[in-house]
All heavy atoms as TSV, in Angstrom:
chain	resi	resn	atom	element	x	y	z
A	1	MET	N	N	-4.292	4.699	-4.295
A	1	MET	CA	C	-4.395	5.035	-2.901
A	1	MET	C	C	-4.900	6.456	-2.750
A	1	MET	O	O	-4.438	7.354	-3.423
A	1	MET	CB	C	-3.016	4.901	-2.243
A	1	MET	CG	C	-3.040	5.190	-0.772
A	1	MET	SD	S	-1.450	5.669	-0.120
A	1	MET	CE	C	-1.695	7.414	-0.098
A	2	SER	N	N	-5.831	6.651	-1.896
A	2	SER	CA	C	-6.292	7.984	-1.535
A	2	SER	C	C	-5.485	8.446	-0.330
A	2	SER	O	O	-5.155	7.650	0.533
A	2	SER	CB	C	-7.775	7.919	-1.172
A	2	SER	OG	O	-8.167	9.074	-0.484
A	3	ASN	N	N	-5.159	9.722	-0.275
A	3	ASN	CA	C	-4.420	10.200	0.886
A	3	ASN	C	C	-5.321	10.929	1.872
A	3	ASN	O	O	-4.858	11.646	2.730
A	3	ASN	CB	C	-3.226	11.078	0.474
A	3	ASN	CG	C	-3.650	12.306	-0.306
A	3	ASN	OD1	O	-4.825	12.494	-0.579
A	3	ASN	ND2	N	-2.693	13.123	-0.669
A	4	ASP	N	N	-6.615	10.721	1.777
A	4	ASP	CA	C	-7.553	11.284	2.728
A	4	ASP	C	C	-7.828	10.256	3.813
A	4	ASP	O	O	-8.651	9.375	3.666
A	4	ASP	CB	C	-8.853	11.678	2.025
A	4	ASP	CG	C	-9.873	12.257	2.996
A	4	ASP	OD1	O	-9.486	12.632	4.114
A	4	ASP	OD2	O	-11.049	12.320	2.620
A	5	PHE	N	N	-7.106	10.364	4.917
A	5	PHE	CA	C	-7.217	9.385	5.992
A	5	PHE	C	C	-8.092	9.878	7.135
A	5	PHE	O	O	-8.225	9.211	8.134
A	5	PHE	CB	C	-5.826	9.026	6.524
A	5	PHE	CG	C	-5.021	8.232	5.551
A	5	PHE	CD1	C	-4.127	8.854	4.707
A	5	PHE	CD2	C	-5.178	6.867	5.458
A	5	PHE	CE1	C	-3.396	8.122	3.794
A	5	PHE	CE2	C	-4.450	6.129	4.541
A	5	PHE	CZ	C	-3.559	6.759	3.718
A	6	GLY	N	N	-8.650	11.064	7.014
A	6	GLY	CA	C	-9.492	11.589	8.077
A	6	GLY	C	C	-8.650	12.142	9.219
A	6	GLY	O	O	-7.430	12.220	9.149
A	7	ALA	N	N	-9.324	12.502	10.285
A	7	ALA	CA	C	-8.666	13.172	11.404
A	7	ALA	C	C	-7.656	12.285	12.127
A	7	ALA	O	O	-6.685	12.781	12.693
A	7	ALA	CB	C	-9.721	13.664	12.389
A	8	ASP	N	N	-7.849	10.969	12.112
A	8	ASP	CA	C	-6.974	10.077	12.864
A	8	ASP	C	C	-5.709	9.680	12.118
A	8	ASP	O	O	-4.831	9.057	12.695
A	8	ASP	CB	C	-7.722	8.797	13.259
A	8	ASP	CG	C	-8.856	9.090	14.229
A	8	ASP	OD1	O	-8.785	10.126	14.928
A	8	ASP	OD2	O	-9.797	8.296	14.284
A	9	PHE	N	N	-5.611	10.014	10.856
A	9	PHE	CA	C	-4.477	9.588	10.049
A	9	PHE	C	C	-3.884	10.780	9.315
A	9	PHE	O	O	-4.585	11.523	8.652
A	9	PHE	CB	C	-4.914	8.549	9.003
A	9	PHE	CG	C	-5.440	7.287	9.613
A	9	PHE	CD1	C	-6.789	7.120	9.823
A	9	PHE	CD2	C	-4.575	6.263	9.984
A	9	PHE	CE1	C	-7.282	5.953	10.385
A	9	PHE	CE2	C	-5.062	5.107	10.544
A	9	PHE	CZ	C	-6.421	4.948	10.746
A	10	SER	N	N	-2.569	10.924	9.396
A	10	SER	CA	C	-1.931	12.024	8.678
A	10	SER	C	C	-1.556	11.615	7.262
A	10	SER	O	O	-1.470	12.441	6.375
A	10	SER	CB	C	-0.679	12.494	9.421
A	10	SER	OG	O	0.332	11.506	9.361
A	11	GLY	N	N	-1.304	10.324	7.033
A	11	GLY	CA	C	-0.906	9.872	5.709
A	11	GLY	C	C	0.524	10.232	5.356
A	11	GLY	O	O	0.930	10.089	4.216
A	12	ASP	N	N	1.304	10.730	6.318
A	12	ASP	CA	C	2.682	11.130	6.052
A	12	ASP	C	C	3.580	9.960	5.652
A	12	ASP	O	O	4.569	10.158	4.960
A	12	ASP	CB	C	3.295	11.817	7.272
A	12	ASP	CG	C	2.670	13.172	7.559
A	12	ASP	OD1	O	2.055	13.748	6.636
A	12	ASP	OD2	O	2.787	13.638	8.700
A	13	ASP	N	N	3.238	8.773	6.095
A	13	ASP	CA	C	4.108	7.626	5.844
A	13	ASP	C	C	3.618	6.717	4.733
A	13	ASP	O	O	4.181	5.651	4.508
A	13	ASP	CB	C	4.313	6.825	7.128
A	13	ASP	CG	C	5.170	7.580	8.135
A	13	ASP	OD1	O	6.103	8.282	7.699
A	13	ASP	OD2	O	4.919	7.472	9.330
A	14	VAL	N	N	2.553	7.105	4.040
A	14	VAL	CA	C	2.109	6.405	2.838
A	14	VAL	C	C	1.899	7.458	1.756
A	14	VAL	O	O	1.352	8.526	2.010
A	14	VAL	CB	C	0.821	5.582	3.063
A	14	VAL	CG1	C	1.099	4.354	3.909
A	14	VAL	CG2	C	-0.275	6.402	3.675
A	15	LEU	N	N	2.373	7.165	0.566
A	15	LEU	CA	C	2.350	8.139	-0.517
A	15	LEU	C	C	1.574	7.603	-1.714
A	15	LEU	O	O	1.703	6.422	-2.058
A	15	LEU	CB	C	3.784	8.468	-0.936
A	15	LEU	CG	C	4.685	8.985	0.194
A	15	LEU	CD1	C	6.127	9.058	-0.260
A	15	LEU	CD2	C	4.191	10.335	0.676
A	16	PRO	N	N	0.757	8.436	-2.356
A	16	PRO	CA	C	-0.006	8.001	-3.530
A	16	PRO	C	C	0.918	7.491	-4.636
A	16	PRO	O	O	2.000	8.032	-4.856
A	16	PRO	CB	C	-0.728	9.272	-3.984
A	16	PRO	CG	C	-0.766	10.149	-2.781
A	16	PRO	CD	C	0.489	9.832	-2.015
A	17	GLY	N	N	0.477	6.435	-5.303
A	17	GLY	CA	C	1.211	5.904	-6.449
A	17	GLY	C	C	2.268	4.875	-6.113
A	17	GLY	O	O	2.861	4.287	-7.007
A	18	LEU	N	N	2.516	4.638	-4.827
A	18	LEU	CA	C	3.507	3.637	-4.442
A	18	LEU	C	C	2.828	2.335	-4.065
A	18	LEU	O	O	1.650	2.307	-3.716
A	18	LEU	CB	C	4.353	4.139	-3.267
A	18	LEU	CG	C	5.205	5.370	-3.546
A	18	LEU	CD1	C	6.015	5.735	-2.313
A	18	LEU	CD2	C	6.121	5.159	-4.732
A	19	VAL	N	N	3.588	1.248	-4.135
A	19	VAL	CA	C	3.078	-0.074	-3.777
A	19	VAL	C	C	3.616	-0.414	-2.394
A	19	VAL	O	O	4.809	-0.259	-2.134
A	19	VAL	CB	C	3.527	-1.137	-4.809
A	19	VAL	CG1	C	3.085	-2.521	-4.391
A	19	VAL	CG2	C	2.981	-0.781	-6.182
A	20	TYR	N	N	2.736	-0.864	-1.522
A	20	TYR	CA	C	3.113	-1.206	-0.159
A	20	TYR	C	C	2.781	-2.655	0.147
A	20	TYR	O	O	1.785	-3.184	-0.328
A	20	TYR	CB	C	2.379	-0.300	0.842
A	20	TYR	CG	C	2.833	1.129	0.761
A	20	TYR	CD1	C	2.138	2.054	0.005
A	20	TYR	CD2	C	3.980	1.541	1.422
A	20	TYR	CE1	C	2.566	3.370	-0.087
A	20	TYR	CE2	C	4.422	2.849	1.334
A	20	TYR	CZ	C	3.709	3.755	0.576
A	20	TYR	OH	O	4.148	5.043	0.488
A	21	GLU	N	N	3.610	-3.266	0.968
A	21	GLU	CA	C	3.366	-4.631	1.422
A	21	GLU	C	C	2.231	-4.614	2.435
A	21	GLU	O	O	2.191	-3.767	3.331
A	21	GLU	CB	C	4.628	-5.192	2.077
A	21	GLU	CG	C	4.458	-6.591	2.601
A	21	GLU	CD	C	5.698	-7.105	3.305
A	21	GLU	OE1	O	6.688	-6.374	3.438
A	21	GLU	OE2	O	5.657	-8.271	3.730
A	22	THR	N	N	1.310	-5.537	2.265
A	22	THR	CA	C	0.198	-5.686	3.196
A	22	THR	C	C	0.381	-6.970	3.979
A	22	THR	O	O	0.592	-8.031	3.394
A	22	THR	CB	C	-1.142	-5.733	2.425
A	22	THR	OG1	O	-1.260	-4.544	1.649
A	22	THR	CG2	C	-2.313	-5.823	3.363
A	23	LEU	N	N	0.323	-6.867	5.299
A	23	LEU	CA	C	0.505	-8.035	6.153
A	23	LEU	C	C	-0.804	-8.721	6.505
A	23	LEU	O	O	-0.796	-9.814	7.047
A	23	LEU	CB	C	1.248	-7.630	7.432
A	23	LEU	CG	C	2.621	-7.008	7.212
A	23	LEU	CD1	C	3.232	-6.603	8.547
A	23	LEU	CD2	C	3.544	-7.955	6.459
A	24	GLY	N	N	-1.905	-8.086	6.197
A	24	GLY	CA	C	-3.200	-8.688	6.466
A	24	GLY	C	C	-4.265	-7.638	6.660
A	24	GLY	O	O	-4.020	-6.441	6.520
A	25	GLU	N	N	-5.463	-8.110	6.974
A	25	GLU	CA	C	-6.598	-7.220	7.188
A	25	GLU	C	C	-7.127	-7.450	8.591
A	25	GLU	O	O	-7.228	-8.588	9.058
A	25	GLU	CB	C	-7.701	-7.510	6.168
A	25	GLU	CG	C	-8.840	-6.549	6.242
A	25	GLU	CD	C	-9.856	-6.750	5.136
A	25	GLU	OE1	O	-9.624	-7.560	4.241
A	25	GLU	OE2	O	-10.891	-6.077	5.197
A	26	GLU	N	N	-7.421	-6.361	9.288
A	26	GLU	CA	C	-7.949	-6.431	10.641
A	26	GLU	C	C	-9.039	-5.388	10.806
A	26	GLU	O	O	-8.806	-4.213	10.545
A	26	GLU	CB	C	-6.844	-6.144	11.674
A	26	GLU	CG	C	-5.655	-7.071	11.599
A	26	GLU	CD	C	-4.520	-6.633	12.504
A	26	GLU	OE1	O	-4.798	-6.063	13.589
A	26	GLU	OE2	O	-3.368	-6.851	12.121
A	27	ARG	N	N	-10.228	-5.817	11.199
A	27	ARG	CA	C	-11.340	-4.895	11.475
A	27	ARG	C	C	-11.582	-3.901	10.345
A	27	ARG	O	O	-11.783	-2.707	10.577
A	27	ARG	CB	C	-11.091	-4.173	12.798
A	27	ARG	CG	C	-10.917	-5.104	13.986
A	27	ARG	CD	C	-10.728	-4.340	15.295
A	27	ARG	NE	N	-9.753	-3.277	15.264
A	27	ARG	CZ	C	-8.452	-3.422	15.558
A	27	ARG	NH1	N	-7.989	-4.595	15.895
A	27	ARG	NH2	N	-7.643	-2.380	15.522
A	28	GLY	N	N	-11.496	-4.343	9.101
A	28	GLY	CA	C	-11.760	-3.471	7.953
A	28	GLY	C	C	-10.615	-2.551	7.591
A	28	GLY	O	O	-10.773	-1.662	6.771
A	29	ALA	N	N	-9.452	-2.770	8.202
A	29	ALA	CA	C	-8.272	-1.966	7.889
A	29	ALA	C	C	-7.163	-2.892	7.403
A	29	ALA	O	O	-7.162	-4.087	7.694
A	29	ALA	CB	C	-7.809	-1.211	9.130
A	30	LEU	N	N	-6.247	-2.338	6.632
A	30	LEU	CA	C	-5.108	-3.113	6.140
A	30	LEU	C	C	-3.883	-2.806	6.982
A	30	LEU	O	O	-3.607	-1.648	7.299
A	30	LEU	CB	C	-4.814	-2.754	4.680
A	30	LEU	CG	C	-5.895	-3.086	3.672
A	30	LEU	CD1	C	-5.509	-2.543	2.291
A	30	LEU	CD2	C	-6.142	-4.577	3.609
A	31	ARG	N	N	-3.148	-3.850	7.363
A	31	ARG	CA	C	-1.885	-3.665	8.071
A	31	ARG	C	C	-0.813	-3.492	6.996
A	31	ARG	O	O	-0.464	-4.416	6.286
A	31	ARG	CB	C	-1.572	-4.841	8.989
A	31	ARG	CG	C	-0.327	-4.573	9.824
A	31	ARG	CD	C	-0.244	-5.435	11.049
A	31	ARG	NE	N	-1.253	-5.153	12.049
A	31	ARG	CZ	C	-1.211	-4.152	12.931
A	31	ARG	NH1	N	-0.226	-3.301	12.908
A	31	ARG	NH2	N	-2.167	-4.015	13.824
A	32	ILE	N	N	-0.328	-2.258	6.846
A	32	ILE	CA	C	0.581	-1.851	5.773
A	32	ILE	C	C	1.955	-1.556	6.350
A	32	ILE	O	O	2.068	-0.888	7.376
A	32	ILE	CB	C	0.054	-0.563	5.093
A	32	ILE	CG1	C	-1.361	-0.745	4.575
A	32	ILE	CG2	C	1.020	-0.043	4.049
A	32	ILE	CD1	C	-1.491	-1.272	3.194
A	33	VAL	N	N	3.005	-2.040	5.669
A	33	VAL	CA	C	4.365	-1.633	5.996
A	33	VAL	C	C	4.594	-0.330	5.241
A	33	VAL	O	O	4.673	-0.306	4.017
A	33	VAL	CB	C	5.398	-2.703	5.577
A	33	VAL	CG1	C	6.810	-2.231	5.897
A	33	VAL	CG2	C	5.101	-4.033	6.266
A	34	ASP	N	N	4.658	0.782	5.975
A	34	ASP	CA	C	4.717	2.098	5.342
A	34	ASP	C	C	6.154	2.581	5.156
A	34	ASP	O	O	7.105	1.824	5.341
A	34	ASP	CB	C	3.857	3.114	6.105
A	34	ASP	CG	C	4.340	3.386	7.522
A	34	ASP	OD1	O	5.509	3.100	7.841
A	34	ASP	OD2	O	3.541	3.909	8.315
A	35	GLU	N	N	6.302	3.835	4.771
A	35	GLU	CA	C	7.618	4.409	4.476
A	35	GLU	C	C	8.550	4.412	5.686
A	35	GLU	O	O	9.765	4.446	5.537
A	35	GLU	CB	C	7.476	5.842	3.935
A	35	GLU	CG	C	6.824	5.926	2.565
A	35	GLU	CD	C	7.610	5.222	1.494
A	35	GLU	OE1	O	8.815	5.466	1.362
A	35	GLU	OE2	O	7.006	4.403	0.780
A	36	SER	N	N	7.998	4.356	6.893
A	36	SER	CA	C	8.831	4.327	8.096
A	36	SER	C	C	9.467	2.953	8.294
A	36	SER	O	O	10.387	2.806	9.080
A	36	SER	CB	C	7.990	4.684	9.339
A	36	SER	OG	O	7.128	3.604	9.690
A	37	GLY	N	N	8.943	1.937	7.568
A	37	GLY	CA	C	9.431	0.571	7.721
A	37	GLY	C	C	8.673	-0.209	8.770
A	37	GLY	O	O	8.884	-1.399	8.944
A	38	ASP	N	N	7.777	0.457	9.473
A	38	ASP	CA	C	6.941	-0.197	10.476
A	38	ASP	C	C	5.575	-0.489	9.873
A	38	ASP	O	O	5.202	0.069	8.847
A	38	ASP	CB	C	6.776	0.699	11.702
A	38	ASP	CG	C	8.080	0.880	12.459
A	38	ASP	OD1	O	8.847	-0.095	12.557
A	38	ASP	OD2	O	8.325	2.001	12.942
A	39	ASP	N	N	4.822	-1.369	10.524
A	39	ASP	CA	C	3.486	-1.676	10.024
A	39	ASP	C	C	2.439	-1.034	10.918
A	39	ASP	O	O	2.571	-1.001	12.132
A	39	ASP	CB	C	3.275	-3.192	9.905
A	39	ASP	CG	C	3.407	-3.915	11.223
A	39	ASP	OD1	O	4.550	-4.199	11.636
A	39	ASP	OD2	O	2.370	-4.190	11.850
A	40	PHE	N	N	1.426	-0.486	10.257
A	40	PHE	CA	C	0.323	0.177	10.938
A	40	PHE	C	C	-0.973	-0.161	10.211
A	40	PHE	O	O	-0.965	-0.548	9.052
A	40	PHE	CB	C	0.505	1.708	10.924
A	40	PHE	CG	C	1.710	2.165	11.686
A	40	PHE	CD1	C	2.897	2.422	11.021
A	40	PHE	CD2	C	1.667	2.331	13.059
A	40	PHE	CE1	C	4.025	2.840	11.714
A	40	PHE	CE2	C	2.785	2.753	13.761
A	40	PHE	CZ	C	3.963	3.008	13.086
A	41	LEU	N	N	-2.082	0.016	10.904
A	41	LEU	CA	C	-3.386	-0.180	10.285
A	41	LEU	C	C	-3.812	1.099	9.572
A	41	LEU	O	O	-3.721	2.189	10.136
A	41	LEU	CB	C	-4.435	-0.547	11.339
A	41	LEU	CG	C	-4.311	-1.939	11.937
A	41	LEU	CD1	C	-5.292	-2.102	13.095
A	41	LEU	CD2	C	-4.535	-3.009	10.887
A	42	TYR	N	N	-4.240	0.939	8.324
A	42	TYR	CA	C	-4.750	2.043	7.523
A	42	TYR	C	C	-6.109	1.633	6.969
A	42	TYR	O	O	-6.347	0.448	6.698
A	42	TYR	CB	C	-3.811	2.354	6.354
A	42	TYR	CG	C	-2.507	2.989	6.778
A	42	TYR	CD1	C	-1.367	2.218	6.935
A	42	TYR	CD2	C	-2.424	4.348	7.005
A	42	TYR	CE1	C	-0.154	2.799	7.321
A	42	TYR	CE2	C	-1.230	4.947	7.388
A	42	TYR	CZ	C	-0.105	4.168	7.541
A	42	TYR	OH	O	1.076	4.748	7.922
A	43	PRO	N	N	-7.014	2.589	6.754
A	43	PRO	CA	C	-8.335	2.254	6.213
A	43	PRO	C	C	-8.218	1.548	4.861
A	43	PRO	O	O	-7.552	2.051	3.946
A	43	PRO	CB	C	-9.018	3.616	6.049
A	43	PRO	CG	C	-8.265	4.542	6.955
A	43	PRO	CD	C	-6.863	4.025	6.991
A	44	ALA	N	N	-8.842	0.401	4.740
A	44	ALA	CA	C	-8.778	-0.379	3.502
A	44	ALA	C	C	-9.344	0.402	2.324
A	44	ALA	O	O	-8.876	0.253	1.193
A	44	ALA	CB	C	-9.517	-1.701	3.676
A	45	SER	N	N	-10.304	1.270	2.580
A	45	SER	CA	C	-10.940	2.026	1.497
A	45	SER	C	C	-9.988	3.018	0.831
A	45	SER	O	O	-10.282	3.521	-0.247
A	45	SER	CB	C	-12.172	2.764	2.024
A	45	SER	OG	O	-11.794	3.689	3.033
A	46	ASN	N	N	-8.849	3.274	1.438
A	46	ASN	CA	C	-7.891	4.218	0.872
A	46	ASN	C	C	-6.895	3.549	-0.075
A	46	ASN	O	O	-6.034	4.219	-0.625
A	46	ASN	CB	C	-7.113	4.924	1.985
A	46	ASN	CG	C	-7.973	5.885	2.752
A	46	ASN	OD1	O	-8.927	5.477	3.397
A	46	ASN	ND2	N	-7.669	7.160	2.684
A	47	PHE	N	N	-6.987	2.237	-0.246
A	47	PHE	CA	C	-6.015	1.501	-1.055
A	47	PHE	C	C	-6.712	0.623	-2.077
A	47	PHE	O	O	-7.869	0.246	-1.907
A	47	PHE	CB	C	-5.145	0.607	-0.165
A	47	PHE	CG	C	-4.283	1.387	0.782
A	47	PHE	CD1	C	-4.763	1.764	2.022
A	47	PHE	CD2	C	-3.002	1.756	0.421
A	47	PHE	CE1	C	-3.979	2.488	2.895
A	47	PHE	CE2	C	-2.214	2.485	1.285
A	47	PHE	CZ	C	-2.702	2.856	2.520
A	48	ARG	N	N	-5.973	0.292	-3.123
A	48	ARG	CA	C	-6.427	-0.694	-4.105
A	48	ARG	C	C	-5.489	-1.873	-3.982
A	48	ARG	O	O	-4.267	-1.728	-4.109
A	48	ARG	CB	C	-6.362	-0.126	-5.514
A	48	ARG	CG	C	-6.886	-1.098	-6.564
A	48	ARG	CD	C	-6.913	-0.459	-7.935
A	48	ARG	NE	N	-5.596	-0.508	-8.544
A	48	ARG	CZ	C	-5.256	-1.355	-9.508
A	48	ARG	NH1	N	-6.127	-2.202	-9.980
A	48	ARG	NH2	N	-4.059	-1.334	-10.017
A	49	VAL	N	N	-6.039	-3.033	-3.713
A	49	VAL	CA	C	-5.237	-4.250	-3.596
A	49	VAL	C	C	-4.972	-4.775	-5.000
A	49	VAL	O	O	-5.896	-4.907	-5.815
A	49	VAL	CB	C	-5.961	-5.303	-2.731
A	49	VAL	CG1	C	-5.156	-6.589	-2.676
A	49	VAL	CG2	C	-6.191	-4.756	-1.328
A	50	LEU	N	N	-3.714	-5.051	-5.305
A	50	LEU	CA	C	-3.350	-5.553	-6.631
A	50	LEU	C	C	-3.725	-7.023	-6.760
A	50	LEU	O	O	-3.527	-7.804	-5.840
A	50	LEU	CB	C	-1.839	-5.408	-6.857
A	50	LEU	CG	C	-1.285	-3.990	-6.886
A	50	LEU	CD1	C	0.221	-4.025	-7.067
A	50	LEU	CD2	C	-1.926	-3.181	-7.993
A	51	SER	N	N	-4.223	-7.379	-7.923
A	51	SER	CA	C	-4.494	-8.781	-8.213
A	51	SER	C	C	-3.159	-9.487	-8.464
A	51	SER	O	O	-2.118	-8.836	-8.629
A	51	SER	CB	C	-5.385	-8.906	-9.446
A	51	SER	OG	O	-4.655	-8.488	-10.596
A	52	ASP	N	N	-3.183	-10.805	-8.521
A	52	ASP	CA	C	-1.963	-11.558	-8.835
A	52	ASP	C	C	-1.417	-11.136	-10.197
A	52	ASP	O	O	-0.209	-10.977	-10.357
A	52	ASP	CB	C	-2.235	-13.064	-8.826
A	52	ASP	CG	C	-2.433	-13.607	-7.418
A	52	ASP	OD1	O	-1.997	-12.944	-6.448
A	52	ASP	OD2	O	-3.030	-14.686	-7.292
A	53	ALA	N	N	-2.303	-10.919	-11.165
A	53	ALA	CA	C	-1.864	-10.508	-12.504
A	53	ALA	C	C	-1.206	-9.133	-12.448
A	53	ALA	O	O	-0.177	-8.902	-13.089
A	53	ALA	CB	C	-3.046	-10.500	-13.471
A	54	ASP	N	N	-1.799	-8.206	-11.691
A	54	ASP	CA	C	-1.210	-6.873	-11.534
A	54	ASP	C	C	0.167	-6.966	-10.887
A	54	ASP	O	O	1.104	-6.288	-11.291
A	54	ASP	CB	C	-2.097	-5.973	-10.666
A	54	ASP	CG	C	-3.383	-5.545	-11.341
A	54	ASP	OD1	O	-3.440	-5.546	-12.588
A	54	ASP	OD2	O	-4.332	-5.194	-10.609
A	55	SER	N	N	0.283	-7.800	-9.855
A	55	SER	CA	C	1.553	-7.960	-9.143
A	55	SER	C	C	2.635	-8.521	-10.061
A	55	SER	O	O	3.780	-8.059	-10.046
A	55	SER	CB	C	1.380	-8.881	-7.933
A	55	SER	OG	O	0.541	-8.290	-6.991
A	56	GLN	N	N	2.265	-9.505	-10.874
A	56	GLN	CA	C	3.228	-10.104	-11.807
A	56	GLN	C	C	3.668	-9.094	-12.855
A	56	GLN	O	O	4.851	-9.000	-13.187
A	56	GLN	CB	C	2.635	-11.346	-12.455
A	56	GLN	CG	C	2.449	-12.494	-11.476
A	56	GLN	CD	C	1.615	-13.612	-12.052
A	56	GLN	OE1	O	1.212	-13.584	-13.208
A	56	GLN	NE2	N	1.333	-14.617	-11.225
A	57	LEU	N	N	2.731	-8.319	-13.365
A	57	LEU	CA	C	3.055	-7.287	-14.343
A	57	LEU	C	C	3.983	-6.242	-13.732
A	57	LEU	O	O	4.969	-5.834	-14.352
A	57	LEU	CB	C	1.773	-6.632	-14.862
A	57	LEU	CG	C	1.954	-5.478	-15.853
A	57	LEU	CD1	C	2.692	-5.944	-17.107
A	57	LEU	CD2	C	0.606	-4.880	-16.202
A	58	LEU	N	N	3.708	-5.840	-12.522
A	58	LEU	CA	C	4.554	-4.870	-11.833
A	58	LEU	C	C	5.963	-5.427	-11.636
A	58	LEU	O	O	6.951	-4.736	-11.887
A	58	LEU	CB	C	3.934	-4.486	-10.487
A	58	LEU	CG	C	4.718	-3.497	-9.649
A	58	LEU	CD1	C	4.865	-2.166	-10.371
A	58	LEU	CD2	C	4.048	-3.298	-8.305
A	59	GLU	N	N	6.077	-6.683	-11.208
A	59	GLU	CA	C	7.393	-7.306	-11.017
A	59	GLU	C	C	8.174	-7.362	-12.325
A	59	GLU	O	O	9.374	-7.052	-12.352
A	59	GLU	CB	C	7.237	-8.712	-10.445
A	59	GLU	CG	C	6.852	-8.722	-8.985
A	59	GLU	CD	C	6.653	-10.127	-8.459
A	59	GLU	OE1	O	7.226	-11.088	-9.010
A	59	GLU	OE2	O	5.905	-10.266	-7.460
A	60	ARG	N	N	7.518	-7.740	-13.424
A	60	ARG	CA	C	8.196	-7.797	-14.729
A	60	ARG	C	C	8.637	-6.404	-15.170
A	60	ARG	O	O	9.735	-6.224	-15.684
A	60	ARG	CB	C	7.286	-8.436	-15.781
A	60	ARG	CG	C	7.138	-9.933	-15.622
A	60	ARG	CD	C	6.512	-10.578	-16.852
A	60	ARG	NE	N	5.220	-10.024	-17.239
A	60	ARG	CZ	C	4.039	-10.439	-16.777
A	60	ARG	NH1	N	3.985	-11.428	-15.921
A	60	ARG	NH2	N	2.928	-9.880	-17.201
A	61	SER	N	N	7.792	-5.416	-14.954
A	61	SER	CA	C	8.126	-4.044	-15.338
A	61	SER	C	C	9.312	-3.529	-14.533
A	61	SER	O	O	10.211	-2.898	-15.084
A	61	SER	CB	C	6.920	-3.127	-15.122
A	61	SER	OG	O	5.855	-3.508	-15.933
A	62	MET	N	N	9.325	-3.794	-13.240
A	62	MET	CA	C	10.416	-3.349	-12.375
A	62	MET	C	C	11.720	-4.048	-12.760
A	62	MET	O	O	12.787	-3.435	-12.783
A	62	MET	CB	C	10.097	-3.589	-10.909
A	62	MET	CG	C	8.906	-2.786	-10.409
A	62	MET	SD	S	9.112	-1.005	-10.566
A	62	MET	CE	C	10.349	-0.700	-9.345
A	63	ALA	N	N	11.637	-5.336	-13.105
A	63	ALA	CA	C	12.834	-6.082	-13.518
A	63	ALA	C	C	13.379	-5.516	-14.835
A	63	ALA	O	O	14.588	-5.391	-15.007
A	63	ALA	CB	C	12.498	-7.562	-13.659
A	64	ALA	N	N	12.489	-5.170	-15.748
A	64	ALA	CA	C	12.920	-4.608	-17.026
A	64	ALA	C	C	13.597	-3.252	-16.825
A	64	ALA	O	O	14.583	-2.932	-17.494
A	64	ALA	CB	C	11.731	-4.475	-17.976
A	65	LEU	N	N	13.080	-2.465	-15.912
A	65	LEU	CA	C	13.681	-1.159	-15.620
A	65	LEU	C	C	15.061	-1.311	-14.968
A	65	LEU	O	O	15.952	-0.506	-15.226
A	65	LEU	CB	C	12.777	-0.344	-14.695
A	65	LEU	CG	C	11.531	0.236	-15.321
A	65	LEU	CD1	C	10.655	0.876	-14.243
A	65	LEU	CD2	C	11.867	1.257	-16.384
A	66	ALA	N	N	15.231	-2.341	-14.162
A	66	ALA	CA	C	16.497	-2.556	-13.471
A	66	ALA	C	C	17.573	-3.109	-14.404
A	66	ALA	O	O	18.761	-2.955	-14.132
A	66	ALA	CB	C	16.289	-3.510	-12.300
A	67	ALA	N	N	17.154	-3.720	-15.509
A	67	ALA	CA	C	18.108	-4.344	-16.443
A	67	ALA	C	C	18.806	-3.330	-17.314
A	67	ALA	O	O	18.527	-2.222	-17.441
A	67	ALA	CB	C	17.381	-5.352	-17.310
C-alpha cells in the first residue's frame, strides 16, 4: 500500500503493511474497511490486492503465530 493519497486523502486510517478487508470496487476506487472500522473509498492504485494463494498463506502464517 502506498500512503500517498493526494490532497483529498489523509491516509490516517490506513497504514502501510497492513491487510484490509475490501468490500468492492467503485469508479476505480476500492471500498476499504479502515482502522476506524468504517468503510470508505480509497484509490485502487494505492493498494495491492492479494491473490487467493497470498490470502491462504497469510491465514496459515497468522494461525501459526497464534498457536
